[in-house]
N, C-alpha and C positions, 0 to 999 in steps of 0.2 A: 418332431425336430425342434430344438430350442431356437426360437426366433430372435433371441437377444444375444446370440453368440458374438455379434460384432462389437458389443460394448466391452467385454474383456479384451478383444483384439485391439480396439482403439486405445484402451488403457495400457495395453502392452506396448503399443507404438509410442505413447507418451512417456512411458518409463524408459524405453530405449533412447529417445531423444534427450531426456533428462540425464541419464547416466553417461551418454556420449559427451555431453558438455562437462560433466564432473570429471571424466577421464582426461579430456583435453586440457583442462585448466587445473588438474589435480594438485600441482605443486606451485601454483601462482602465489607470489608473496601477498601478505595481507596489507590492505591499506590502513589508514589511521583509524577509521571507525571500526573496522573488523578487529584490529589489534586491541582496541579498547574493550570490545565485547569479550574477546578471548581472555584478556587479562582479568576482567571481572569474574569470568567463569572459573579461571584457574585459582583465583583467590578464594572463591567459594569452596572449591574442592580441597584447598589447603586448610580450610577451617577458619578463614578470616571473615566469613559472612559476606553479605552483599554490601561491601564497603569500598571506598576509594582508597588509594595508597596512603592518603593522609588520615585515614580512619573514619571519615565521615560516611554516613549511610548514603549509598549511591542512589539518590533520588533527584540529583541535579542534572543528570545526563540522559538517562533512559528509564523506562518502566522495567519491571523486574523479570518478566517471563522469558524473554529471549536469553539473557545470561543464565537463568536457571535451566533452560533447555540445553544450552551448550555445556553447562556444568554436569548435567546428567550423562551426556555422551562422554565427556572427559573422565568422569568418575568410573564409567564402565570400561575404561581402558582405551577408548577411541581418541583420535586426534582430529586435526582439521579435515583430513581426507574423509574420515568416517562421518563427520558432521555434514560434509557436502553430499555424501551418499544418502544419509538420512533425509536431508532436505530435498533431494531428488525424489525420494519416495513420497514425502509430504506434498510435493507439488502435484503428484498424481492423485493424492487424496483430495486436494483442493479441487482438481478437475472433476473428480467423482461427485463432489457436492454440486459443482456447476451442472453436471448431467442430471442429478436428482432434482435440482431446482427447476431446470428447464423442462424436464419431464412432468413435474408437478403442475406447472403453469401452462405449458404449450404442447405437451404430448411427447411420446417417445421418439418420434422422428426428429423433431427439432432438438430434443435433448441430445440425441446422438450427434447431430451436426454441431451443436455447441461444444460437445466433448472433442470432436475431431479438430475444430478450430483451436481449441486450447492445447491439444496434443502437439500442434504445429506452431505454437506461439513461442518463438525462440527467446524473447527477453525473459520469460518466466524460467526457462531452462538456464539462461545465463545467470539469473539471480539465485538459482539454486546452488551455484558454486560460490557465492559470496556469503561470508559470515555476517549477514545483515538480516534485518527483521522481515523483509518482504515476503518470504515463503511462509513463515509461521503466521504472519498477519493475514496473508491471503487465505490460508486454511481456516483460521478462526472466523474471518469475515464471511467466507463462503458458507461455512457451517451455520453461522448466525442467521444469515439470510434464508437459508433453507428451512431452518427450524421456525423462523418467524412466518414464512409462507405456509408451512404446515399448520401452525397454530391458527392461522386465519382461514384455512380452507377446509376445515373438517365439519362445518355446519353445527358446531357446538362450542361452548365457551372455551374449552381446551386450555384451562388456566395453567395446568402443569406444563404444557408445551410452551406457553408464553413465558413462564418463568425460566424454562430451560433456554429459550432463545435469548432472554435478557442476560442469563449467565454466560452464554457464548459471546455476546457483545462485550460483557465485562472482561472476559479472557482476551478478546481482541484489543480492548483498551489497555490491558496490562502488557501487551506487546508493543503497540503504538497508540499513544493517547488520543490521536485523532478519531478513533472509534468511539470515544465517549460522547462527544457532541453528535455524532451520527446516531448513536443509540437514543439520545434524547429526541432527535428528530423522528426516529422510528416510533418511539413511545407516543409522541404527539399524533402521528399518523394513526396508530392503533386506537387512540382515544377519539379522533375526529372522523375517521373513515365512516362512510354512510352504510354501515353493515351492522344489523342487529340493534337492539335497544340501547339507549344511552347508558344505562347502568352496566349492561354487559360490556360495552366498549370501555368504559372507565375501569371496570374490574380487570379486564384483559390488559389494559395499559398498566394498571397498578401492579399486577403480578409480574409483568415484564420488567418493570422498574425494580421490583423486589429482587428478582433474580440478578439484575445488574448490580444492585446495591450490595447484595451478599458477597459477590466476588470482589468488587472494587473496595467495599467497606472492610473486608478482611485485610487487604493490603494497607489501606489507610489507617486502620487501627494499629497495625504493626509499626508503621512509620510514626504514628503519634506516641506510641509507647516508648519508642527509641529516641525521639527528638523533641516531643512536646509540640510539634507543628502539625497542622492539618493539611495534608497533601493527598489529592485524589489518586493521581498516577505518578507524576513527576513534575519538576519545575522547569524542564527544558523549554517549555513553551515561551518563557520570557526571553531566552536567548534567540529563539526562532523569530519572535516578534521584533527583536532588536536588529537582527541581521537583515530582515526584510524591510525595515523602515527607518534605518539610521545610516547615513552615508559613512559614518566612522567604522561601521562593521566591515571586516574583510570579506570580500566575495570575488572570486576569480573566475573569469570566463575561460573556456577550454583552450582557446588559442594561446592564452598565457600559460596554461598547464603544459602545453607542448614544450615551452621554453623552460619551465620549472615544474616538474611533476610533483615536487613536494608541496606545491600550493594548490593541489587538486581538490581540496575541500575547504569550505569556510569554517575552519576550526575555531571555536570560541570557547575557551575553558571557563565554565560557569563557576566551578569550585576550584579556585587556585589553592595551593598549599598554604595553610595558615589563615585562610579567609573563610568566613561563614557562608556556605553555599546559598542559604536562604536569603541572606542580605544581598549577596551579589546578584541573584536572580531578581530580587525586588528592584535593585538599582537599574538593571537592564530594562525591566518593564516600565519604570517611571520615565527613563530617558526616551525610550521608543515612543510612548504615548504622548509625551510632551512634544517631541519632534513632529509627530503626525498632526497634532492639534495646531502647531504653529506654522506648518508647511503643507497645507492641504493640496496645493497644485503638484508639488513634488511627490507627495504620497499617491495621488491619483495616477501619476505617470508610472510609478513603480507598480501599482496594481495592474495597469494595462500590460506592462512588460511581463509580469509574472503569469498573467493569463496566457500569453504567447509561449511561456515556458512550461506549460502543462506537460509537454513532451520535451525532454532534455537528454536525448541519447548521446549528444556529443561528450558529455561528462563521462559516461560509461565508455564511449569510444576512445577518448583521448587518454583517460586515466589508466585503462587496462591494456588496450592494444597498442596505441601509438606511443605510449610511454615505455613499451618494451617489457611488460610484466609477464609475458608468456614466452619464456625462452625456448621451450621445446616445440613451439609451433614453427613449421618450416618457413623460410623467407618467402614473402609474397602471399602468405595465407592469412596473416593477421588482418590486413586492411579489408580484403573481400569478406572475411568472416564478420568483422565488425559492421561493414556496410550491409550485410545480409540481416544482421540483428536490427539495425536502424530501419531498414526498409520494412521488415515485418512489423516492427513496433509502430511505425507511422501508419501503415495500412490498417493494423488492428485498431488503433485509436480512432481512426476515421470511420472504420466499419462499425465499431461499437457505438460511436456517436450517432451514426445513421440509424442503427438498429433501435437505439433508445427513442429517437424521434418517430420512428415508424411503428413501434410496438403499440398494439391496441390498448386502450385504457383497461387497466386491471391491476390486481394486487402486485404482480411482479413488476410491472412498469412503475407503479407508484413507489415501491420499496427501492428499486434501483435509482430512481430519480432523487429520492430523499438522500440516500447515501452519497451518490455522485455529487449532488448539489452541495452537501456539507463539505465534501473534499475540495471542490472547486472554489467555494467561497473562502474557506480557511487558507487555501493555497494563495488566493489573491490578496488576502488581508495580512498574511504573514509571509514567511518563507518556508511553508510546509514543503519539504523537499520534493522535487518533481518525481522521485521514485514512486510516489503514490499512484502514478498512472498504471503501474504493474498490477497491483491488486484491483484497481479500478477496472482495468480491462478484463481481468479474470471474472469479476462478478457481473460484468456486462456482456459476457459471451452469449447469454441467452438472446439478448437483443441483436447481436451480430448474426446469430443463426437465423433469427426471424427475418433480418434484412435480406438474407440470401435465399429465403424460401419462396415457394410459389405464391404465398400470400403476401410476402413483404415487398418483393421487387415490383409487382404491378402497382403497389400503393404509391410508388414514386411518381407514376404518371397520372393516377386518378385522384389522389388526395392532395389537397393544398395545405402544406404544413402551416401551422400557426406561427406568428412572429417569434414566439419563444423558441420554437423548434429551429427556426432559421438562425436566430442569434446563437443558439447552442452549437449548431452545425458550423456556423461561421467561425466560432472560437476554436473548435476542433480543427477545422481546415486550416486556420491561420497557424495553429500550433504545429501542424504537420508541415506546412510550407516553411515555417521558420526553422524547423529541424533539418529540412533538406538544404536550406540555404546555409545553415551553420555547418552541415556536413561537407558541403562544397568548399567552404572557407577552410575548414580543417584539413581537407585533402590537399588543397593548394598550398596551405601554409606549412604542412608537415612533410611535404615531399623532400627527399634528400636533394 
């Protein structure tokens, strides 16, 4: 009898959950970011290349892989609905990598538990319905971590595996550029981890970086050939830095969104028609850094506020459900459905934070902490959009499974967490508490 029959069954449950969301929100209108991705993809299909409407190469807003992904679906005759179905399937692929990673490090039982938690993680299903990068990013990131773990755990140099892991991180960086500094952190871990001779560690890190450089370098070479400028992934980081660290940048809280849904995103056009996008991005970077240097107290306050915004479900909640973008949902269903997504999201983030604190020292814990640490630090220093918690939870599901296991739960009573663990858990708990408070404000403010 096949003892792993439950794995396909759980994957089937995950697919049902994903497709159910895709059907419920199948004809929901696109928000501004989604429309921008769709427009870029349709320009690609029409033969205009990866360019903005003013003809500039589109490196000022987003990396290239997600528009290329959408363009492939559109070129095959699919539309927005088809893209949502494909993303639902890709979410299941991401969870399959979560299972493989958990099984590799913790064994098949905990791997199955991590997979089940992921199958019931509603925010991932919600984001499968959005024409945004979260799903493709989660797949690439989960695959990259699995390949890195395999390269570390085979008792041999496994240089080809390290190069493949670096290439997977490169692909993730061309979906969302935040994966690039995370990859650098992983490379440092590979070089400094106390496993094997020093030369072997350096060679493993070097081949990892070679795989990363091949993927990112191919895109950078293309950009240089077209523009004469050296760009690794995109220049949007300048706008993100500006929005997070300059009071002149527009940034709207969700209770304002309820009054004016058109202000639901801090849109900042980096490349205006007739302006050089590289120069505009440089000006944003200069102004943001100058303000940070001259206003350290205000900058520190913003950093603290962003750490509490690691979980920001009210933006999802207000912009989609409360703003009436699901016309086919029966009256009275939108608010409870949105509340369910928020509850699951808050619980998942808290559970994953607990799991990361309780995980025994090992390769998986180290890799998860490196990637999660880079995400949190960059979120605090810039305005790296809070949606990063979705792939962050996905890659941390192994820790969540451990927290719920017979090994993890007793550790709460007999192990005294280090101060670093307590700080991390405190930040996660504060983010969860802040999300619940904002949810209550939204409900009270948005009632008819």
